[in-house]
VEXDREN-2710 file (C-alpha; in Angstrom, 1 decimal):
% VEXDREN-2710
k/r/px/py/pz
1/MET/14.1/-21.5/23.2
2/PRO/14.1/-24.5/21.0
3/ARG/16.6/-27.2/21.4
4/PHE/18.5/-27.9/18.3
5/SER/20.1/-31.1/17.2
6/ALA/22.4/-31.4/14.3
7/ASN/21.7/-33.7/11.5
8/LEU/25.1/-35.4/10.7
9/THR/23.8/-36.7/7.3
10/PHE/23.2/-33.3/6.1
11/LEU/25.6/-31.0/8.2
12/PHE/29.4/-31.0/8.5
13/GLN/30.0/-33.3/5.5
14/GLU/33.3/-31.3/5.3
15/TYR/34.4/-34.0/7.7
16/ALA/34.8/-37.7/8.0
17/PHE/31.4/-39.0/9.8
18/LEU/32.9/-39.5/13.3
19/ASP/34.6/-36.2/13.4
20/ARG/31.4/-34.5/12.5
21/LEU/30.4/-35.2/16.2
22/ALA/33.2/-33.1/17.6
23/VAL/32.5/-30.4/15.2
24/ALA/28.9/-30.3/16.2
25/ARG/30.0/-30.0/19.9
26/GLU/32.6/-27.3/18.9
27/GLN/29.5/-25.4/17.2
28/GLY/27.4/-25.5/20.2
29/PHE/25.4/-28.4/19.6
30/ASP/24.3/-30.6/22.6
31/ALA/22.5/-33.3/20.3
32/VAL/22.9/-35.1/17.0
33/GLU/20.7/-37.1/14.6
34/PHE/21.3/-38.9/11.4
35/MET/19.4/-40.3/8.7
36/TYR/20.9/-43.7/7.4
37/GLN/23.0/-45.8/9.9
38/PRO/26.8/-44.9/8.9
39/ASP/29.6/-47.5/8.2
40/GLN/30.6/-47.5/11.8
41/SER/30.1/-49.8/14.8
42/PRO/27.3/-49.1/17.1
43/ALA/30.5/-49.1/19.9
44/ALA/32.3/-46.5/17.7
45/ILE/29.2/-44.3/17.7
46/ALA/28.5/-44.7/21.2
47/ALA/32.1/-44.0/22.0
48/ALA/32.1/-40.9/20.1
49/LEU/28.8/-39.6/21.7
50/ARG/30.3/-40.1/25.2
51/ASP/33.7/-38.5/24.3
52/ASN/31.9/-35.3/22.9
53/GLY/29.0/-35.3/25.5
54/LEU/26.3/-35.5/23.1
55/GLU/23.1/-37.1/22.9
56/LEU/21.8/-39.2/19.7
57/VAL/17.8/-37.9/19.7
58/LEU/17.1/-39.6/16.5
59/MET/18.1/-42.1/13.8
60/ASN/16.5/-43.8/10.9
61/THR/15.5/-47.7/10.7
62/PRO/17.6/-49.0/7.8
63/ALA/16.5/-48.0/4.2
64/GLY/17.2/-51.5/2.6
65/ASN/19.3/-51.4/-0.7
66/PHE/19.9/-47.9/-1.2
67/GLU/21.9/-48.0/-4.1
68/ALA/18.8/-50.2/-5.8
69/GLY/16.3/-47.2/-4.9
70/GLU/15.0/-48.8/-1.6
71/ARG/14.0/-46.1/1.1
72/GLY/12.6/-48.5/3.7
73/LEU/10.9/-51.7/3.8
74/ALA/7.8/-51.2/5.9
75/CYS/5.2/-51.2/3.2
76/LEU/6.6/-53.9/1.2
77/PRO/4.9/-57.2/1.4
78/GLN/7.7/-59.4/0.1
79/GLN/10.1/-57.6/2.4
80/ARG/8.4/-58.6/5.8
81/GLN/11.2/-60.3/7.2
82/ALA/13.6/-58.2/6.1
83/PHE/12.0/-55.3/7.7
84/ARG/11.9/-57.2/10.8
85/THR/15.5/-58.1/10.7
86/SER/16.2/-54.3/9.9
87/ILE/14.3/-53.3/13.2
88/HIS/16.4/-55.7/15.3
89/ARG/19.7/-54.3/13.9
90/ALA/18.2/-50.6/14.5
91/PHE/17.4/-51.3/18.2
92/GLU/21.0/-52.8/18.5
93/VAL/22.6/-49.5/17.5
94/ALA/20.2/-47.4/19.4
95/SER/20.6/-49.5/22.6
96/ALA/24.1/-49.0/22.3
97/ALA/24.1/-45.2/21.4
98/GLY/21.4/-44.4/23.9
99/CYS/19.0/-43.4/21.4
100/LYS/15.2/-43.6/22.1
101/ARG/13.6/-42.5/18.9
102/LEU/13.7/-44.4/15.4
103/HIS/12.1/-42.9/12.2
104/VAL/10.7/-45.9/10.4
105/MET/11.5/-45.6/6.6
106/ALA/8.1/-46.4/4.9
107/GLY/9.7/-47.2/1.4
108/VAL/8.9/-46.7/-2.2
109/GLU/5.6/-48.0/-4.0
110/PRO/6.6/-50.6/-6.6
111/ALA/5.3/-49.9/-10.0
112/GLY/1.7/-51.2/-10.4
113/ALA/1.6/-52.4/-6.8
114/ASP/-2.0/-52.4/-4.9
115/ARG/-2.0/-49.5/-2.5
116/ARG/-4.4/-51.2/-0.3
117/ALA/-2.2/-54.0/0.0
118/LEU/0.7/-51.9/0.8
119/GLU/-1.1/-50.2/3.4
120/ALA/-1.9/-53.3/4.9
121/CYS/1.5/-54.4/5.4
122/PHE/2.5/-51.2/6.4
123/LEU/0.0/-50.9/9.3
124/ASP/0.9/-54.8/10.2
125/ASN/4.3/-54.0/10.2
126/LEU/3.9/-50.7/12.6
127/ALA/1.8/-52.7/15.3
128/TRP/4.5/-55.6/15.3
129/ALA/7.4/-52.9/15.3
130/ALA/5.8/-50.7/18.1
131/GLU/5.2/-53.8/20.2
132/GLN/8.8/-54.4/20.2
133/ALA/9.5/-50.7/20.6
134/ALA/7.4/-50.5/23.6
135/ARG/9.5/-53.6/25.3
136/ALA/12.9/-51.7/24.6
137/GLY/11.8/-48.7/25.5
138/LEU/11.8/-46.9/22.3
139/THR/9.6/-44.7/20.2
140/LEU/9.0/-45.1/16.6
141/LEU/8.1/-42.1/14.3
142/LEU/6.4/-41.8/11.0
143/GLU/7.4/-39.1/8.8
144/PRO/5.8/-38.3/5.4
145/ILE/8.0/-37.5/2.7
146/ASN/7.4/-35.4/-0.4
147/ARG/7.6/-37.2/-3.7
148/ARG/9.7/-34.5/-5.2
149/ASP/12.6/-35.7/-2.9
150/ILE/11.9/-39.3/-3.1
151/PRO/9.6/-40.0/-6.2
152/GLY/6.8/-43.0/-5.1
153/TYR/7.4/-42.5/-1.5
154/PHE/4.5/-44.4/0.1
155/LEU/4.1/-42.1/3.2
156/HIS/4.0/-38.8/1.6
157/ASP/0.9/-37.0/3.1
158/TYR/0.6/-35.8/6.7
159/ASP/-3.2/-36.2/6.8
160/VAL/-2.7/-40.0/6.0
161/ALA/-0.1/-40.1/8.8
162/GLU/-2.2/-38.5/11.4
163/ARG/-5.2/-40.8/10.4
164/ILE/-3.0/-44.1/10.9
165/LEU/-1.7/-42.6/14.3
166/ARG/-5.2/-41.4/15.7
167/GLU/-6.5/-45.0/14.5
168/MET/-3.6/-47.1/15.7
169/ALA/-3.5/-45.0/18.9
170/LEU/-0.2/-46.6/20.1
171/PRO/1.7/-44.8/22.8
172/HIS/5.3/-45.7/21.1
173/LEU/4.3/-44.5/17.9
174/ARG/4.5/-41.0/17.1
175/LEU/5.0/-38.1/14.3
176/GLN/8.0/-36.5/13.1
177/PHE/6.9/-33.2/11.9
178/ASP/9.4/-32.0/9.2
179/MET/8.4/-28.3/8.1
180/TYR/10.3/-28.6/4.8
181/HIS/8.1/-31.7/3.6
182/VAL/5.0/-30.1/5.0
183/GLN/5.4/-26.8/3.0
184/VAL/6.2/-29.0/0.0
185/VAL/3.2/-31.3/0.4
186/HIS/0.7/-29.2/2.1
187/GLY/1.6/-25.6/2.9
188/ASP/0.1/-23.7/5.8
189/VAL/2.9/-24.9/8.1
190/SER/1.9/-23.0/11.3
191/LYS/-1.8/-24.3/11.2
192/ARG/-0.7/-27.9/10.5
193/LEU/1.7/-27.7/13.3
194/GLU/-1.2/-26.4/15.7
195/ARG/-3.7/-29.3/14.9
196/GLN/-1.1/-32.0/15.0
197/LEU/1.2/-30.9/18.0
198/PRO/-0.4/-33.5/20.4
199/LEU/0.8/-36.4/17.8
200/ILE/4.5/-34.9/17.4
201/GLU/7.4/-36.4/19.2
202/HIS/10.2/-34.6/16.9
203/ILE/10.5/-31.8/14.6
204/GLN/13.0/-31.0/11.8
205/ILE/13.7/-28.0/9.7
206/ALA/15.0/-26.8/6.1
207/ASN/13.7/-24.2/4.0
208/PRO/12.3/-24.8/0.5
209/PRO/12.6/-24.8/-2.2
210/ASP/16.1/-26.1/-2.2
211/ARG/16.4/-27.6/1.6
212/ARG/18.6/-24.8/2.4
213/GLU/19.1/-23.3/5.9
214/PRO/16.5/-21.3/7.7
215/GLY/17.0/-17.5/6.3
216/ASN/17.9/-19.1/2.8
217/GLY/14.3/-19.7/1.3
218/GLU/10.2/-19.4/1.4
219/LEU/9.6/-20.1/4.8
220/ASP/10.0/-17.6/8.1
221/TYR/11.7/-19.7/10.5
222/GLY/11.9/-16.6/12.8
223/PHE/8.1/-16.9/13.0
224/LEU/7.8/-20.8/13.0
225/LEU/10.5/-21.3/15.9
226/GLY/8.9/-18.4/17.9
227/ARG/5.8/-20.4/17.4
228/LEU/6.9/-23.4/19.0
229/ASP/7.7/-21.7/22.0
230/GLN/4.4/-20.2/22.1
231/LEU/2.7/-23.6/21.7
232/GLY/4.9/-25.4/24.5
233/TYR/6.7/-27.7/22.2
234/ALA/9.6/-29.0/24.1
235/GLY/11.2/-31.5/22.2
236/TRP/14.2/-31.4/20.0
237/VAL/14.4/-29.5/16.6
238/GLY/16.5/-31.3/13.8
239/CYS/18.5/-29.3/11.5
240/GLU/18.1/-31.5/8.6
241/TYR/19.1/-29.0/5.8
242/ARG/21.7/-28.7/3.0
243/PRO/23.9/-25.8/3.4
244/ALA/24.0/-23.5/0.5
245/GLY/28.0/-23.3/1.1
246/ASP/30.3/-24.4/4.0
247/THR/28.4/-25.6/6.8
248/LEU/29.9/-23.5/9.6
249/ASP/29.2/-20.4/7.2
250/SER/25.4/-21.6/7.3
251/LEU/25.2/-21.4/11.0
252/GLY/25.0/-17.8/11.4
253/TRP/20.7/-17.9/11.6
254/ILE/21.1/-20.3/14.5
255/ARG/23.4/-18.0/17.0
256/PRO/20.7/-15.8/18.3
257/TRP/18.6/-18.9/19.0
258/GLY/21.2/-19.9/21.7
259/VAL/23.6/-22.2/19.7
260/THR/27.0/-20.6/19.8
261/PRO/30.5/-21.9/19.6
262/ARG/32.4/-23.5/22.6
263/ARG/35.6/-21.8/23.2
END
């Protein structure tokens, strides 16, 4: 039976951020994750996790200047120092909250940039960050993101991510496999899952074309989640979808998988 975490950036937006943890617990989740670091102190996040008996299983590194369109800094040569500062800041939040996995946001390609220079910077930053992560007992994750959702995103291909991970062969650098992005970019989700499973540290789900909950879109999640069991995947499955309506109403699909409200 897959283990599910609630992505608090996407789910329970009807509530203030810290209140979402209590609602996630009430709805049967044992773990949560979030994308961008909320405007809350590490101590407040840690206390809310502790009070609700929840594990924080994943968070993103800072995106940079989000309002200006930045979606990560790792591939940007002019942002090397800002990237390293952001990694240290993410480590502080992770340490306070007991989170062991961080998704490294790659960034958006600047118009006219030399992709070879961006990749060289990306690999150099990853090597440095993975060394810091090893010292801190953390694991860094790469997640290709489709360019429909984030135009120009540097790391948008799961074949490229696989090549990078196999060539670097660093134990503290692993793959974040988002079935939604895989379907949008490549299709053939099940076969790619089988091939890349040895590299995968964390899985996320949503249903194309509109990033909705399982049962509302083109992927058969009954089959795909069952396939995870068949393949022996023991990690977390993050629910990173946009509910078609109210979040609580969207959770009907997950009840047969053992996530039921606590009384």
